[in-house]
Residue frames relative to the residue before (quaternion, step in Angstrom):
aa qw qx qy qz dx dy dz
M 1.0000 0.0000 0.0000 0.0000 0.00 0.00 0.00
W 0.6455 0.5141 -0.3196 0.4658 3.57 1.02 -0.84
L 0.6564 0.5064 -0.3120 0.4640 3.58 0.96 -0.86
N 0.6469 0.5345 -0.3205 0.4394 3.58 0.96 -0.85
R 0.7731 0.4000 -0.1991 0.4502 3.56 0.80 -1.02
F 0.8416 0.2165 -0.0659 0.4904 3.55 0.81 -0.98
G 0.4610 0.7071 -0.4416 0.3041 3.60 1.22 -0.18
P 0.6932 0.4597 -0.2981 0.4683 3.64 0.77 -0.93
L 0.6502 0.5135 -0.3215 0.4585 3.59 1.00 -0.79
A 0.6359 0.5108 -0.3242 0.4791 3.58 1.04 -0.76
G 0.6332 0.5270 -0.3260 0.4638 3.59 1.06 -0.73
L 0.6423 0.5144 -0.3179 0.4709 3.58 1.01 -0.80
A 0.6536 0.5077 -0.3115 0.4669 3.58 0.95 -0.88
F 0.6376 0.5423 -0.3274 0.4384 3.58 1.01 -0.79
V 0.7116 0.4443 -0.2832 0.4649 3.61 0.79 -0.96
V 0.6105 0.5369 -0.3587 0.4587 3.61 1.08 -0.61
V 0.6723 0.4788 -0.2951 0.4813 3.58 0.91 -0.92
L 0.6353 0.5487 -0.3317 0.4305 3.59 0.97 -0.83
F 0.7473 0.3855 -0.2302 0.4899 3.59 0.67 -1.06
G 0.6012 0.5608 -0.3590 0.4418 3.57 1.15 -0.55
S 0.6778 0.4760 -0.2884 0.4805 3.56 1.05 -0.73
L 0.6729 0.4925 -0.2936 0.4674 3.59 1.12 -0.65
R 0.7981 0.0829 -0.0338 0.5958 3.59 1.07 -0.72
P 0.0334 -0.8632 0.5035 0.0173 3.61 0.58 1.10
T 0.6976 0.4946 -0.2884 0.4308 3.61 1.01 -0.71
T 0.7638 0.3434 -0.1956 0.5104 3.61 1.14 -0.47
F 0.6912 0.4850 -0.2899 0.4505 3.59 1.08 -0.62
L 0.7701 0.3367 -0.1765 0.5123 3.58 0.79 -1.01
T 0.4037 0.6691 -0.5179 0.3480 3.56 0.54 1.22
L 0.6164 -0.5677 0.3930 0.3787 3.57 -1.16 0.57
D 0.6382 0.5307 -0.3322 0.4480 3.58 0.99 -0.79
N 0.6869 0.4712 -0.2967 0.4670 3.59 0.91 -0.85
V 0.6098 0.5361 -0.3528 0.4650 3.59 1.06 -0.67
E 0.6456 0.5133 -0.3175 0.4679 3.57 0.98 -0.83
I 0.6354 0.5251 -0.3249 0.4637 3.58 0.99 -0.83
M 0.6634 0.5020 -0.3114 0.4592 3.60 0.92 -0.84
L 0.6390 0.5134 -0.3303 0.4680 3.59 1.02 -0.71
L 0.6367 0.5156 -0.3236 0.4733 3.58 1.03 -0.77
Q 0.6644 0.5049 -0.2985 0.4632 3.57 0.99 -0.84
T 0.6811 0.5008 -0.2829 0.4530 3.59 1.12 -0.63
A 0.5519 0.6888 -0.3867 0.2672 3.58 1.06 -0.78
V 0.6894 0.4879 -0.3029 0.4416 3.61 0.79 -0.96
V 0.6883 0.4691 -0.2808 0.4768 3.59 0.81 -1.01
A 0.6564 0.5181 -0.3199 0.4453 3.60 0.93 -0.85
T 0.6513 0.5095 -0.3219 0.4612 3.59 0.96 -0.81
A 0.6715 0.4800 -0.2990 0.4789 3.59 0.92 -0.86
S 0.6363 0.5476 -0.3342 0.4285 3.60 1.08 -0.66
L 0.5273 0.6179 -0.4244 0.4001 3.62 1.18 -0.32
G 0.6990 0.4352 -0.2646 0.5020 3.56 0.91 -0.90
M 0.6337 0.5345 -0.3353 0.4476 3.57 1.03 -0.76
T 0.5886 0.5682 -0.3705 0.4397 3.60 1.08 -0.62
L 0.6515 0.5026 -0.3155 0.4727 3.59 0.92 -0.88
I 0.6687 0.5132 -0.3017 0.4455 3.57 0.93 -0.91
I 0.7042 0.4592 -0.2745 0.4667 3.59 0.84 -0.96
V 0.6143 0.5327 -0.3539 0.4621 3.61 1.01 -0.70
S 0.6906 0.4670 -0.2795 0.4763 3.60 1.05 -0.72
G 0.5907 -0.6048 0.3585 0.3960 3.59 1.27 0.05
G 0.5949 0.5771 -0.3586 0.4294 3.59 1.25 0.26
I 0.2357 -0.7322 0.6153 0.1721 3.53 -1.34 -0.27
D 0.0949 -0.7804 0.6144 0.0672 3.59 -1.19 0.52
L 0.1434 -0.8183 0.5557 0.0327 3.55 -0.38 1.29
S 0.6368 0.5697 -0.3140 0.4139 3.60 1.27 -0.12
V 0.4081 0.7575 -0.4580 0.2233 3.59 1.23 -0.07
G 0.6335 0.5282 -0.3430 0.4494 3.62 1.00 -0.70
S 0.6560 0.4918 -0.3024 0.4861 3.59 0.97 -0.86
N 0.6194 0.5471 -0.3337 0.4534 3.57 1.06 -0.75
I 0.6421 0.5186 -0.3170 0.4671 3.58 0.97 -0.85
A 0.6478 0.5189 -0.3153 0.4602 3.59 0.95 -0.88
L 0.6484 0.5151 -0.3158 0.4631 3.60 0.94 -0.88
C 0.6518 0.5238 -0.3172 0.4474 3.59 0.97 -0.83
T 0.6381 0.5099 -0.3432 0.4637 3.62 0.96 -0.74
V 0.6459 0.5134 -0.3238 0.4629 3.59 0.99 -0.79
M 0.6646 0.5060 -0.3102 0.4539 3.60 0.89 -0.88
I 0.6368 0.5194 -0.3338 0.4619 3.60 0.97 -0.80
A 0.6662 0.4981 -0.3065 0.4627 3.60 0.89 -0.90
L 0.6616 0.5056 -0.3117 0.4576 3.60 0.94 -0.85
L 0.6608 0.5035 -0.3083 0.4634 3.59 0.98 -0.81
L 0.6359 0.5058 -0.3286 0.4814 3.58 1.06 -0.70
Q 0.6231 0.5292 -0.3328 0.4701 3.58 1.05 -0.72
A 0.6857 0.4905 -0.2749 0.4623 3.57 1.08 -0.77
G 0.6098 -0.6013 0.3335 0.3942 3.59 1.27 0.04
W 0.4020 0.7050 -0.4905 0.3176 3.59 1.22 0.25
S 0.5488 -0.5899 0.4701 0.3604 3.56 -1.20 0.48
P 0.6480 -0.5333 0.3572 0.4101 3.63 -1.13 0.49
L 0.6595 0.5056 -0.3181 0.4563 3.59 0.94 -0.85
A 0.6675 0.4926 -0.3062 0.4669 3.59 0.92 -0.88
A 0.6397 0.5181 -0.3277 0.4636 3.60 1.01 -0.76
A 0.6455 0.5123 -0.3169 0.4695 3.58 1.01 -0.84
L 0.6544 0.4946 -0.3116 0.4797 3.59 0.96 -0.83
G 0.6146 0.5428 -0.3426 0.4586 3.58 1.10 -0.68
G 0.6456 0.5099 -0.3129 0.4747 3.57 1.05 -0.77
V 0.6552 0.5011 -0.3080 0.4740 3.59 0.96 -0.86
M 0.6471 0.5131 -0.3182 0.4656 3.59 1.00 -0.80
T 0.6053 0.5498 -0.3502 0.4568 3.59 1.07 -0.71
G 0.6677 0.4924 -0.2950 0.4741 3.58 0.91 -0.91
T 0.6496 0.5258 -0.3170 0.4485 3.58 0.98 -0.84
L 0.6514 0.5147 -0.3135 0.4609 3.59 0.99 -0.83
C 0.6207 0.5248 -0.3419 0.4716 3.59 1.06 -0.71
G 0.6611 0.4971 -0.3034 0.4730 3.57 0.97 -0.83
L 0.6318 0.5320 -0.3242 0.4613 3.57 1.05 -0.79
L 0.6458 0.5164 -0.3210 0.4617 3.59 0.98 -0.83
I 0.6296 0.5228 -0.3296 0.4707 3.58 1.01 -0.80
G 0.6626 0.5133 -0.3013 0.4546 3.56 0.91 -0.92
L 0.6514 0.5121 -0.3185 0.4605 3.60 0.99 -0.80
L 0.6555 0.5105 -0.3170 0.4574 3.59 0.95 -0.84
I 0.6759 0.4936 -0.2921 0.4628 3.58 1.02 -0.80
T 0.7564 0.4097 -0.2196 0.4601 3.58 0.82 -0.99
R 0.7270 0.4375 -0.2573 0.4623 3.61 0.92 -0.84
L 0.7682 0.3329 -0.1838 0.5150 3.59 0.99 -0.78
G 0.4112 -0.7412 0.4531 0.2762 3.59 1.25 -0.14
L 0.3689 0.7483 -0.4762 0.2777 3.58 1.13 0.60
S 0.5878 -0.5759 0.4384 0.3613 3.56 -1.26 0.46
P 0.5227 -0.6405 0.4534 0.3333 3.64 -0.91 0.84
F 0.6202 0.5499 -0.3526 0.4343 3.59 1.02 -0.74
I 0.6950 0.4697 -0.2803 0.4667 3.60 0.85 -0.95
V 0.6578 0.5188 -0.3144 0.4464 3.58 0.90 -0.92
T 0.7334 0.4222 -0.2526 0.4691 3.59 0.76 -0.99
L 0.5732 0.5508 -0.3875 0.4668 3.59 1.17 -0.43
G 0.6590 0.4883 -0.3044 0.4844 3.58 0.99 -0.79
M 0.6628 0.4957 -0.3005 0.4740 3.58 1.00 -0.82
W 0.5375 0.6195 -0.3940 0.4147 3.58 1.17 -0.55
G 0.7328 0.3926 -0.2360 0.5032 3.58 0.89 -0.89
A 0.6625 0.5315 -0.3162 0.4226 3.58 0.93 -0.87
V 0.6883 0.4700 -0.2900 0.4704 3.59 0.88 -0.90
R 0.6191 0.5240 -0.3445 0.4727 3.60 1.05 -0.71
G 0.6534 0.5019 -0.3097 0.4746 3.58 0.98 -0.81
L 0.6279 0.5327 -0.3296 0.4618 3.57 1.05 -0.78
A 0.6356 0.5271 -0.3235 0.4621 3.57 1.00 -0.81
K 0.6674 0.4889 -0.2995 0.4752 3.59 0.95 -0.86
G 0.6401 0.5316 -0.3272 0.4478 3.57 1.04 -0.73
F 0.6688 0.4882 -0.2980 0.4750 3.59 0.89 -0.92
A 0.7209 0.4429 -0.2450 0.4734 3.58 1.02 -0.80
G 0.4177 -0.7040 0.4763 0.3209 3.58 1.22 -0.19
E 0.5566 -0.6446 0.3553 0.3853 3.55 1.21 0.68
Q 0.6671 0.4107 -0.3355 0.5232 3.55 0.96 0.92
M 0.6604 -0.4829 0.3813 0.4304 3.55 -1.31 0.16
V 0.2387 -0.7488 0.6002 0.1483 3.57 -1.12 0.66
F 0.1877 -0.8033 0.5591 0.0834 3.57 -0.37 1.23
A 0.1245 -0.7996 0.5871 0.0216 3.55 -1.06 0.83
P 0.5872 -0.5704 0.4261 0.3852 3.61 -1.17 0.49
E 0.5374 -0.6431 0.4456 0.3148 3.56 -1.11 0.70
T 0.0355 0.7802 -0.6210 0.0661 3.56 -0.92 1.01
W 0.7152 -0.4212 0.3156 0.4600 3.56 -1.29 -0.14
L 0.5008 0.6371 -0.4380 0.3891 3.61 1.20 -0.21
N 0.6231 0.5624 -0.3372 0.4264 3.58 1.11 -0.64
Q 0.6784 0.5096 -0.2861 0.4453 3.59 1.21 -0.41
L 0.4547 0.7196 -0.4488 0.2720 3.61 1.21 -0.18
L 0.7896 0.2006 -0.1146 0.5685 3.59 1.01 -0.75
S 0.3686 0.6769 -0.5373 0.3425 3.54 1.00 0.88
T 0.5923 -0.5657 0.4238 0.3866 3.56 -1.18 0.44
V 0.6395 -0.5244 0.3933 0.4017 3.55 -1.22 0.43
A 0.6451 0.5221 -0.3200 0.4569 3.58 0.99 -0.81
G 0.7033 0.4498 -0.2605 0.4850 3.58 1.13 -0.61
G 0.6317 -0.5617 0.3277 0.4221 3.59 1.23 0.25
G 0.5000 0.7045 -0.3911 0.3174 3.56 1.24 0.26
G 0.8406 0.0130 -0.0094 0.5414 3.62 1.11 0.16
R 0.2939 -0.7082 0.6091 0.2028 3.52 -1.39 0.02
L 0.7857 0.3238 -0.2330 0.4728 3.56 -1.33 0.11
L 0.7187 -0.5235 0.2183 0.4023 3.56 0.94 1.07
L 0.7541 0.3190 -0.1991 0.5385 3.63 1.20 -0.20
P 0.5358 -0.6055 0.4719 0.3515 3.61 -1.12 0.59
W 0.6581 -0.5393 0.3524 0.3897 3.56 -1.22 0.56
G 0.6565 0.5359 -0.3199 0.4236 3.58 0.92 -0.85
V 0.6326 0.5197 -0.3277 0.4716 3.57 1.08 -0.71
W 0.6355 0.5111 -0.3307 0.4750 3.59 1.00 -0.77
L 0.6179 0.5398 -0.3468 0.4545 3.59 1.03 -0.74
T 0.6504 0.5107 -0.3124 0.4675 3.58 0.96 -0.86
V 0.6514 0.5209 -0.3151 0.4529 3.60 0.93 -0.87
I 0.6658 0.5012 -0.3049 0.4610 3.59 0.90 -0.92
L 0.6670 0.4935 -0.3026 0.4690 3.58 0.91 -0.89
A 0.6226 0.5428 -0.3412 0.4486 3.58 1.05 -0.73
F 0.6561 0.4991 -0.3131 0.4716 3.60 0.94 -0.84
L 0.6665 0.5029 -0.3080 0.4562 3.59 0.91 -0.88
T 0.6827 0.4809 -0.2934 0.4655 3.59 0.93 -0.87
A 0.6194 0.5332 -0.3435 0.4626 3.59 1.03 -0.73
G 0.6523 0.5027 -0.3091 0.4758 3.57 1.01 -0.79
L 0.6300 0.5347 -0.3246 0.4603 3.57 1.05 -0.81
L 0.7066 0.4707 -0.2657 0.4566 3.57 0.92 -0.92
R 0.7559 0.4253 -0.2105 0.4511 3.59 1.00 -0.77
Y 0.8274 0.2942 -0.1083 0.4659 3.58 0.89 -0.89
T 0.6780 0.4749 -0.3108 0.4670 3.64 1.16 0.09
R 0.6398 -0.5141 0.4059 0.4019 3.54 -1.30 0.33
F 0.6139 0.5528 -0.3464 0.4444 3.57 1.02 -0.78
G 0.6468 0.5264 -0.3202 0.4494 3.58 0.96 -0.83
R 0.6509 0.4990 -0.3140 0.4782 3.58 0.99 -0.80
H 0.6374 0.5228 -0.3273 0.4618 3.57 1.06 -0.72
V 0.6011 0.5580 -0.3583 0.4460 3.60 1.05 -0.72
F 0.6858 0.4623 -0.2829 0.4858 3.59 0.87 -0.93
A 0.6383 0.5362 -0.3341 0.4398 3.59 0.99 -0.78
V 0.6606 0.4982 -0.3086 0.4692 3.59 0.93 -0.87
G 0.6892 0.4818 -0.2857 0.4596 3.58 0.94 -0.82
S 0.6567 0.5148 -0.3178 0.4503 3.60 1.07 -0.67
N 0.7606 -0.1966 0.1622 0.5971 3.57 0.89 -0.93
E 0.3076 -0.8001 0.4868 0.1681 3.55 -0.17 1.31
A 0.6526 0.5234 -0.3256 0.4406 3.59 0.94 -0.84
T 0.6645 0.4946 -0.3010 0.4724 3.57 0.94 -0.87
A 0.6286 0.5348 -0.3321 0.4566 3.58 1.01 -0.82
R 0.6477 0.5154 -0.3199 0.4609 3.57 1.00 -0.81
L 0.6591 0.5054 -0.3040 0.4667 3.58 1.00 -0.83
C 0.6731 0.4889 -0.2856 0.4757 3.59 1.16 -0.60
G 0.6397 -0.5737 0.3163 0.4019 3.58 1.24 0.14
V 0.4546 0.6678 -0.4699 0.3558 3.60 1.22 0.16
R 0.3438 -0.7181 0.5674 0.2104 3.57 -0.89 0.94
V 0.2453 -0.8439 0.4607 0.1242 3.52 0.25 1.37
E 0.6764 0.5022 -0.3152 0.4369 3.61 0.81 -0.95
R 0.6713 0.4870 -0.3054 0.4679 3.58 0.90 -0.87
T 0.6304 0.5332 -0.3308 0.4570 3.58 1.03 -0.77
K 0.6631 0.4982 -0.3038 0.4688 3.58 0.92 -0.89
L 0.6317 0.5377 -0.3331 0.4482 3.58 0.99 -0.83
F 0.6653 0.4883 -0.2937 0.4824 3.57 0.98 -0.86
I 0.6318 0.5469 -0.3321 0.4376 3.60 1.00 -0.81
Y 0.7164 0.4377 -0.2658 0.4739 3.60 0.80 -0.97
S 0.5964 0.5378 -0.3653 0.4707 3.59 1.14 -0.51
L 0.6502 0.4926 -0.3120 0.4871 3.57 1.00 -0.79
G 0.6131 0.5439 -0.3465 0.4564 3.58 1.04 -0.73
G 0.6643 0.4890 -0.2953 0.4820 3.57 1.00 -0.81
L 0.6175 0.5473 -0.3431 0.4488 3.58 1.05 -0.75
F 0.6861 0.4654 -0.2905 0.4777 3.59 0.90 -0.89
A 0.5954 0.5318 -0.3637 0.4800 3.59 1.14 -0.55
G 0.6294 0.5327 -0.3282 0.4608 3.57 1.09 -0.71
V 0.6463 0.4948 -0.3179 0.4862 3.59 0.98 -0.81
A 0.6301 0.5122 -0.3285 0.4824 3.58 1.04 -0.77
G 0.6125 0.5425 -0.3414 0.4625 3.59 1.12 -0.63
V 0.6140 0.5312 -0.3418 0.4733 3.59 1.06 -0.70
L 0.6748 0.4813 -0.2924 0.4769 3.58 0.94 -0.88
Q 0.6376 0.5154 -0.3280 0.4692 3.58 1.04 -0.76
F 0.6186 0.5254 -0.3391 0.4757 3.59 1.04 -0.72
S 0.6432 0.5193 -0.3216 0.4617 3.58 0.98 -0.82
Y 0.6566 0.5122 -0.3037 0.4628 3.57 1.02 -0.82
L 0.7396 0.4007 -0.2192 0.4944 3.60 0.99 -0.88
T 0.2377 -0.7838 0.5095 0.2637 3.58 1.20 -0.78
L 0.7457 0.2511 -0.2086 0.5808 3.61 1.17 0.50
G 0.5036 -0.6180 0.4999 0.3384 3.53 -1.35 0.14
D 0.0202 -0.8141 0.5785 -0.0463 3.57 -0.72 1.09
P 0.3019 -0.7873 0.5068 0.1794 3.62 -0.44 1.15
T 0.6872 0.4617 -0.2887 0.4809 3.60 1.22 -0.21
T 0.4870 0.6778 -0.4386 0.3332 3.60 1.23 -0.03
A 0.7983 0.3051 -0.2344 0.4634 3.57 -1.35 0.28
L 0.3001 0.7525 -0.5299 0.2507 3.59 1.11 0.58
G 0.8119 0.1636 -0.1613 0.5367 3.57 -0.56 1.16
M 0.4558 0.7018 -0.4504 0.3112 3.60 1.24 -0.04
E 0.5438 0.6160 -0.4112 0.3947 3.60 1.15 -0.46
L 0.6352 0.5191 -0.3320 0.4657 3.59 1.08 -0.65
D 0.6289 0.5250 -0.3320 0.4677 3.59 1.05 -0.74
V 0.6639 0.5084 -0.3048 0.4558 3.57 0.96 -0.89
I 0.6607 0.4877 -0.3059 0.4817 3.59 0.92 -0.88
A 0.6463 0.5254 -0.3183 0.4527 3.58 0.97 -0.86
A 0.6210 0.5458 -0.3495 0.4408 3.61 0.99 -0.77
V 0.6649 0.4960 -0.3032 0.4690 3.59 0.98 -0.85
V 0.6751 0.4929 -0.2966 0.4618 3.59 0.94 -0.90
I 0.6491 0.5035 -0.3171 0.4739 3.60 0.93 -0.86
G 0.6922 0.4863 -0.2709 0.4593 3.56 1.09 -0.73
G 0.6975 -0.4952 0.2732 0.4401 3.60 1.23 0.22
G 0.4830 0.6610 -0.4459 0.3619 3.59 1.23 0.06
S 0.2965 -0.7536 0.5637 0.1625 3.56 -1.09 0.74
L 0.4442 -0.6999 0.4952 0.2602 3.58 -0.87 0.97
A 0.6009 0.5494 -0.3554 0.4590 3.58 1.27 -0.23
G 0.5342 -0.6421 0.3916 0.3860 3.58 1.30 -0.19
G 0.7281 0.4667 -0.3176 0.3889 3.53 -1.32 0.29
E 0.7713 0.2529 -0.1554 0.5630 3.61 1.23 -0.20
G 0.4562 0.6536 -0.5201 0.3069 3.53 -1.14 0.75
S 0.0512 -0.7917 0.6083 0.0234 3.56 -1.23 0.43
I 0.5871 -0.5878 0.4326 0.3503 3.54 -1.20 0.55
P 0.6555 0.4859 -0.3436 0.4649 3.67 0.81 -0.79
G 0.6395 0.5310 -0.3302 0.4473 3.58 0.98 -0.79
S 0.6637 0.5034 -0.3093 0.4588 3.59 0.95 -0.84
I 0.6302 0.5173 -0.3332 0.4734 3.60 1.03 -0.75
V 0.6508 0.4993 -0.3099 0.4808 3.58 0.97 -0.85
G 0.6302 0.5382 -0.3301 0.4519 3.58 1.02 -0.78
A 0.6475 0.5026 -0.3136 0.4794 3.58 0.99 -0.82
L 0.6474 0.5153 -0.3161 0.4641 3.58 1.02 -0.79
I 0.6181 0.5477 -0.3489 0.4430 3.60 0.99 -0.79
M 0.6712 0.4964 -0.3059 0.4577 3.58 0.87 -0.91
T 0.6597 0.4999 -0.3114 0.4669 3.59 0.98 -0.80
V 0.6580 0.5089 -0.3143 0.4574 3.59 0.91 -0.91
V 0.6491 0.5093 -0.3254 0.4619 3.60 0.94 -0.82
G 0.6707 0.4956 -0.3023 0.4617 3.58 0.90 -0.89
N 0.6767 0.4862 -0.2887 0.4716 3.56 0.93 -0.91
G 0.6570 0.5153 -0.3105 0.4542 3.57 0.97 -0.84
C 0.6413 0.5092 -0.3267 0.4720 3.59 1.00 -0.78
T 0.6272 0.5266 -0.3342 0.4665 3.58 1.07 -0.72
K 0.6536 0.5085 -0.3148 0.4638 3.58 0.96 -0.84
L 0.6738 0.4733 -0.2921 0.4865 3.59 1.14 -0.60
G 0.4840 -0.6933 0.4159 0.3349 3.58 1.27 -0.11
L 0.3755 0.7354 -0.4854 0.2872 3.59 1.19 0.47
A 0.5455 -0.6250 0.4532 0.3262 3.56 -1.11 0.70
N 0.6555 -0.5356 0.3634 0.3891 3.57 -1.24 0.50
W 0.6533 0.5246 -0.3404 0.4267 3.59 0.95 -0.76
I 0.6111 0.5237 -0.3538 0.4765 3.59 1.15 -0.55
Q 0.6270 0.5351 -0.3327 0.4581 3.58 1.01 -0.80
E 0.6579 0.5087 -0.3112 0.4600 3.58 0.97 -0.83
I 0.6309 0.5186 -0.3349 0.4700 3.59 1.04 -0.73
V 0.6532 0.5130 -0.3135 0.4603 3.58 0.95 -0.90
T 0.6631 0.5024 -0.3064 0.4625 3.59 0.91 -0.92
G 0.6504 0.5116 -0.3119 0.4669 3.58 0.97 -0.85
G 0.6347 0.5298 -0.3255 0.4589 3.57 1.02 -0.76
I 0.6367 0.5224 -0.3266 0.4637 3.58 1.02 -0.80
I 0.6485 0.5154 -0.3197 0.4600 3.59 0.98 -0.84
I 0.6480 0.5080 -0.3164 0.4710 3.60 0.95 -0.89
L 0.6403 0.5256 -0.3224 0.4582 3.59 1.00 -0.82
A 0.6545 0.5167 -0.3131 0.4546 3.58 0.97 -0.87
V 0.6614 0.4911 -0.3053 0.4777 3.60 0.97 -0.85
T 0.6295 0.5355 -0.3326 0.4542 3.59 1.04 -0.76
V 0.6437 0.5133 -0.3152 0.4720 3.57 0.97 -0.87
D 0.6382 0.5252 -0.3225 0.4614 3.58 1.00 -0.84
E 0.6655 0.5030 -0.3061 0.4587 3.59 0.95 -0.86
V 0.6413 0.5125 -0.3203 0.4727 3.58 0.99 -0.82
R 0.6436 0.5311 -0.3175 0.4505 3.57 0.98 -0.86
K 0.6649 0.5027 -0.3047 0.4608 3.57 0.97 -0.88
R 0.6563 0.5055 -0.3218 0.4584 3.59 0.98 -0.76
R 0.6491 0.5035 -0.3242 0.4690 3.58 1.00 -0.78
T 0.6346 0.5241 -0.3264 0.4649 3.58 1.04 -0.76
A 0.6556 0.5088 -0.3120 0.4625 3.59 0.99 -0.87
């Protein structure tokens, strides 16, 4: 119980203190904290949907490709003269439809989530390249470009950029959905034991369909933030981001076996990865060292999860 609730937070405090003590003049500054929050926003937003999916015992390997497709669709809609809000909603709807298609393939055909999302990983990436004509899609400048701008650059009020506030609000809403609603209880029930949940009257197929649709919706919102960060549509962006999103959930206490996970834990997990990457950069470490450190943290998180499950059994 202690590991579930406070382990990720203790890990975040440890890495902050570690890098803060090693580079106090460059790491522990307001500007650097703001940069780390901006770097975390996209992965953290996508991890909200991934938390629901992993808690239900599933997986989604296509989230990075989905984000790329959403940035392309937003840029194309802006080029076509759509308003910024309508273009953003179009991007979110694109992500939601991808999630809905994944859910239909899993529930109607009885296919493995790993196989379905692995196939969608390539198909959605190819679709993004096709719509973009295998090149960047430039779009007129709108207020969407300011969502992940610094506060000094006009990107927000109340000390945080607008995109970060959006992530915080969505995190609170999703945490409430998972903890205080019947749907949230069904998500945990399906992930803990699907057969038992079905016998207890849970409509498993409908629940899974809603879960993957929500996962796609959050990928769409992450696509809006990624578009704001890039200021254009890029069919090659977010390559490998699905691993970062899954890692954030696992580091935050989520179990790949299903039945365990939380929204606060996933947000903390995303922050840990950003702090480690930023701290290694401040120390002047090469990228390959950063990747080794990040991989080690993921292995440690999975090991802790396995030990916890064995002790519980």
